[in-house]
C-alpha positions as CSV (number, residue, x, y, z in Angstrom):
1,X,16.1,27.7,6.5
2,X,18.0,30.0,8.8
3,X,16.3,33.1,10.4
4,X,18.0,35.3,7.9
5,X,16.6,33.3,5.0
6,X,13.2,33.5,6.5
7,X,13.5,37.3,6.7
8,X,14.6,37.5,3.0
9,X,11.7,35.3,1.9
10,X,9.2,37.3,4.0
11,X,10.4,40.6,2.4
12,X,10.2,39.1,-1.1
13,X,6.7,37.8,-0.3
14,X,5.6,41.2,0.9
15,X,7.0,42.9,-2.2
16,X,5.6,40.3,-4.7
17,X,2.0,39.4,-4.0
18,X,1.9,36.8,-6.8
19,X,3.9,33.6,-6.9
20,X,4.9,34.0,-10.5
21,X,7.1,36.9,-9.4
22,X,8.0,35.4,-6.1
23,X,9.4,32.1,-7.3
24,X,12.0,33.6,-9.7
25,X,13.1,36.0,-7.0
26,X,13.6,33.0,-4.6
27,X,15.7,31.2,-7.2
28,X,17.9,34.2,-7.7
29,X,18.4,34.7,-4.0
30,X,19.4,31.0,-3.6
31,X,21.9,31.4,-6.5
32,X,23.4,34.6,-4.9
33,X,23.9,33.0,-1.5
């Protein structure tokens, strides 16, 4: 992962404290980029 990807993932983790919300967000971000 690049530094920017790390920041996006970190922000998503802070916003979503449970993995069931985090994992779909991560998939959507990968599709977008």
